[in-house]
Wavefront OBJ file of the C-alpha trace (Angstrom):
o trace
v -28.033 33.627 39.657
v -27.791 34.726 36.122
v -28.448 32.853 33.200
v -25.787 31.393 31.010
v -27.657 32.240 27.637
v -24.391 30.890 25.738
v -25.267 27.505 23.433
v -22.989 24.784 23.588
v -20.754 23.131 21.600
v -22.598 19.992 19.724
v -19.978 17.784 21.391
v -20.683 18.497 24.905
v -22.097 15.870 26.881
v -25.466 16.691 28.659
v -26.754 14.798 31.679
v -30.437 15.446 32.038
v -31.805 14.534 35.576
v -35.406 14.218 36.563
v -35.622 13.638 40.264
v -37.887 11.269 42.254
v -38.625 9.820 45.445
v -36.394 6.603 45.140
v -35.312 6.848 41.441
v -33.963 9.536 39.156
v -34.623 9.525 35.638
v -31.423 10.203 33.740
v -30.526 10.723 30.070
v -26.748 10.842 28.785
v -26.367 12.811 25.280
v -24.665 14.926 22.982
v -25.183 16.796 19.856
v -25.770 13.700 17.611
v -28.247 12.012 20.030
v -28.174 9.754 23.302
v -24.827 8.047 24.254
v -26.865 5.523 26.167
v -30.373 4.589 27.017
v -32.467 6.176 29.449
v -31.434 5.147 33.122
v -33.431 5.009 36.026
v -30.808 5.216 38.790
v -31.329 4.990 42.789
v -30.859 8.267 44.655
v -28.528 6.494 46.946
v -24.910 6.131 46.543
v -25.130 3.157 43.958
v -26.874 5.441 41.975
v -23.997 8.176 41.484
v -21.680 5.359 40.915
v -23.645 3.917 38.222
v -23.919 7.680 36.571
v -20.061 7.779 37.040
v -19.254 4.579 35.511
v -21.774 5.787 32.494
v -19.573 9.045 31.883
v -16.440 7.497 32.331
v -17.264 5.050 29.053
v -17.521 7.982 26.943
v -14.220 9.733 28.372
v -16.093 13.111 29.073
v -14.355 14.979 32.049
v -16.816 18.140 32.144
v -20.229 17.221 31.301
v -23.189 19.799 31.784
v -25.237 18.446 34.077
v -28.928 19.768 33.899
v -31.368 19.088 36.818
v -35.012 19.988 37.397
v -35.149 21.786 40.974
v -38.130 20.071 42.554
v -38.776 20.780 46.324
v -36.031 18.879 48.035
v -35.778 15.920 45.898
v -33.083 17.135 43.914
v -30.638 18.593 46.466
v -28.772 15.209 47.464
v -27.770 14.488 43.892
v -27.026 18.213 43.128
v -24.701 18.482 45.857
v -22.720 15.388 45.213
v -22.759 16.059 41.700
v -21.311 19.322 42.171
v -18.514 17.996 44.480
v -17.623 15.538 41.984
v -17.852 17.870 38.774
v -17.500 21.752 39.956
v -19.336 24.218 38.234
v -21.119 21.382 35.843
v -24.499 21.497 37.541
v -27.337 23.693 35.905
v -30.644 23.963 37.936
v -33.863 24.457 36.248
v -37.308 25.610 37.686
v -40.387 23.057 37.068
v -41.972 25.983 35.255
v -39.093 26.324 32.862
v -39.206 22.585 32.263
v -43.049 22.745 31.344
v -42.438 25.643 28.797
v -39.711 23.777 27.683
v -42.013 20.910 26.988
v -44.668 22.924 25.564
v -41.923 24.246 22.715
v -41.201 20.518 22.103
v -44.979 19.783 21.489
v -45.577 17.934 24.872
v -46.703 20.381 27.515
v -49.822 18.786 28.531
v -48.226 15.311 28.763
v -45.670 14.775 31.543
v -43.399 11.819 31.835
v -39.854 11.484 33.200
v -38.423 11.192 29.666
v -40.134 14.203 28.335
v -39.010 16.231 31.525
v -35.452 14.702 30.500
v -35.914 15.820 26.872
v -36.968 19.510 27.870
v -33.791 19.564 30.202
v -31.589 18.487 27.605
v -33.185 20.870 25.311
v -32.669 23.862 27.694
v -29.439 23.109 28.634
v -28.122 22.816 24.935
v -29.572 26.299 24.647
v -27.265 27.302 27.340
v -30.059 27.815 29.996
v -29.954 27.140 33.986
v -28.163 28.380 37.005
v -25.216 27.290 38.337
v -25.718 25.737 41.687
v -22.584 27.294 42.942
v -24.141 30.697 42.608
v -27.585 29.547 44.068
v -25.721 27.847 47.010
v -25.597 30.450 49.553
v -29.158 31.658 48.476
v -30.295 28.241 49.073
v -28.740 28.085 52.627
v -30.825 31.043 53.501
v -33.903 29.672 52.002
v -33.329 26.388 54.126
v -32.935 28.561 57.303
v -36.048 30.469 56.535
v -38.160 27.363 55.886
v -36.902 25.744 59.102
v -37.904 29.058 60.995
v -41.188 29.162 59.143
v -41.873 25.410 60.593
v -40.902 26.449 63.959
v -43.137 29.236 64.137
v -45.983 27.280 62.451
v -45.623 24.598 65.019
v -45.829 26.980 67.757
v -48.933 28.464 66.491
v -50.520 24.959 66.397
v -49.595 24.156 69.974
v -50.771 27.599 71.271
v -54.039 26.718 69.728
v -53.727 23.194 71.574
v -53.554 24.882 75.020
v -56.150 27.327 74.383
v -58.558 24.467 73.529
v -57.542 22.696 76.635
v -57.599 25.646 78.962
v -61.187 26.389 77.437
v -62.190 22.826 78.238
v -61.225 23.116 81.748
v -62.179 26.774 82.561
v -64.915 27.925 79.679
v -64.577 31.182 78.658
v -61.200 32.086 80.714
v -59.057 32.019 77.128
v -61.240 34.378 74.948
v -59.662 35.003 71.543
v -59.204 38.458 70.071
v -62.292 40.579 69.544
v -64.153 38.780 72.536
v -62.612 40.776 75.576
v -59.338 40.822 76.409
v -57.511 37.897 75.283
v -54.858 35.656 77.039
v -51.683 35.500 75.365
v -50.143 32.237 76.245
v -46.812 32.994 75.244
v -46.559 35.799 78.209
v -45.764 35.271 81.747
v -49.352 35.938 82.597
v -50.522 33.036 80.266
v -48.281 30.579 81.308
v -48.669 31.226 85.065
v -52.671 30.449 84.130
v -51.959 27.267 82.332
v -49.765 26.177 85.278
v -52.295 26.913 87.853
v -55.153 25.174 85.394
v -52.814 22.281 85.169
v -51.919 22.023 88.987
v -55.774 22.752 90.426
v -57.532 20.928 87.556
v -59.314 23.964 86.470
v -60.175 25.559 89.712
v -59.224 28.976 90.509
v -55.992 29.369 92.526
v -55.179 32.133 95.237
v -53.310 35.140 94.567
v -49.915 34.030 95.538
v -50.098 30.665 93.428
v -50.765 32.222 90.232
v -47.684 35.118 90.823
v -45.589 32.187 92.095
v -45.891 30.254 89.050
v -45.246 33.062 86.534
v -42.129 32.726 84.883
v -41.647 36.350 84.801
v -43.175 39.707 85.598
v -46.799 39.506 86.705
v -48.250 42.506 88.243
v -50.616 42.118 91.169
v -53.339 43.763 89.215
v -52.959 41.787 86.140
v -53.440 38.427 88.584
v -56.319 39.965 90.101
v -58.118 40.836 86.774
v -57.496 37.086 85.967
v -58.463 35.310 88.913
v -61.490 37.613 89.250
v -62.688 36.392 85.836
v -61.637 32.973 86.413
v -64.016 32.625 89.525
v -66.897 33.794 87.077
v -66.342 30.779 84.585
v -68.094 27.547 85.130
v -67.275 24.806 86.937
v -64.728 22.199 85.510
v -65.873 19.187 83.744
v -65.937 15.741 85.288
v -62.916 14.598 83.769
v -60.897 17.590 84.804
v -58.478 15.465 86.364
v -57.246 13.803 83.103
v -57.578 17.098 81.345
v -55.452 18.802 83.573
v -52.818 16.011 83.638
v -52.471 16.376 79.611
v -52.529 19.983 79.590
v -49.685 19.761 82.095
v -47.972 17.393 79.782
v -48.269 19.798 76.816
v -47.411 22.777 78.324
v -44.120 21.107 79.674
v -43.590 20.259 75.816
v -44.387 23.760 74.913
v -42.266 25.644 77.445
v -39.144 22.962 76.851
v -37.518 25.357 74.042
v -36.861 28.508 76.251
v -36.683 26.679 79.534
v -32.705 27.807 80.001
v -33.840 31.444 80.786
v -36.738 30.232 83.533
v -36.291 30.806 87.262
v -35.610 27.647 89.195
v -38.804 27.814 91.034
v -41.076 27.172 88.133
v -38.861 24.440 86.260
v -40.255 21.595 88.175
v -44.086 22.782 88.243
v -45.522 19.795 86.263
v -44.049 17.424 88.740
v -45.385 19.291 92.046
v -48.219 17.014 93.688
v -51.541 18.494 93.281
v -53.083 19.879 96.431
v -56.086 19.094 98.173
v -57.368 22.556 98.857
v -56.338 26.291 97.540
v -52.557 26.802 98.824
l 1 2 3 4 5 6 7 8 9 10 11 12 13 14 15 16 17 18 19 20 21 22 23 24 25 26 27 28 29 30 31 32 33 34 35 36 37 38 39 40 41 42 43 44 45 46 47 48 49 50 51 52 53 54 55 56 57 58 59 60 61 62 63 64 65 66 67 68 69 70 71 72 73 74 75 76 77 78 79 80 81 82 83 84 85 86 87 88 89 90 91 92 93 94 95 96 97 98 99 100 101 102 103 104 105 106 107 108 109 110 111 112 113 114 115 116 117 118 119 120 121 122 123 124 125 126 127 128 129 130 131 132 133 134 135 136 137 138 139 140 141 142 143 144 145 146 147 148 149 150 151 152 153 154 155 156 157 158 159 160 161 162 163 164 165 166 167 168 169 170 171 172 173 174 175 176 177 178 179 180 181 182 183 184 185 186 187 188 189 190 191 192 193 194 195 196 197 198 199 200 201 202 203 204 205 206 207 208 209 210 211 212 213 214 215 216 217 218 219 220 221 222 223 224 225 226 227 228 229 230 231 232 233 234 235 236 237 238 239 240 241 242 243 244 245 246 247 248 249 250 251 252 253 254 255 256 257 258 259 260 261 262 263 264 265 266 267 268 269 270 271 272 273 274 275 276 277 278
């Protein structure tokens, strides 16, 4: 990700692209000025074709393409332009664009054309980072962003399950710092949630709790949670509806890791609710 820092020849054609959601603002220029009027091109295949047509009119085979790296808006065009013009794409951070606008006297007034002028100014000085050098790092960043999104979604799902369990069994799912907390991602937590859904918040028997554990659950641990469960207030009047929603959300929560679950626990959301404690 080295910065080029070599001023370009005045005859070099520079394509400045300010990305947008539906349209990208494009300037095509060389040292003497604009070769074509500013264009707003679609982010689709049609926009790329119009840009290629404009470049072919000027007979330039190796332009320098300066694009502002704005979130994920720039990625489709960057990948396609790098494929069509290998090694010609330069990336600039939004902070670099703002700094260049400030040097050009328009730091406080952001428009698409001012951003294109700033990109042209920086590219003419030899700034920017080659996309080929950043693509491996960008692939790792995409994987990290995806992983963080999965973790965030799972935390939200866990909080929702905690809330539903507390509504069915008040005080059973205590948060950290208020007694022994129930970790929902453990076999103990999953077994408690399963029993709460099947028995509509009523405390089960020991064997029912241990049977629904997808992993190791000791007898002493099960007895602790059963004793605590029996000390909770009774379920609310709409416990059946709440239990149905809890079972549905729990099945969705467990689905990503269902490949390693024992066969005895895979079909629990579809078991008929017993009329008495089993």
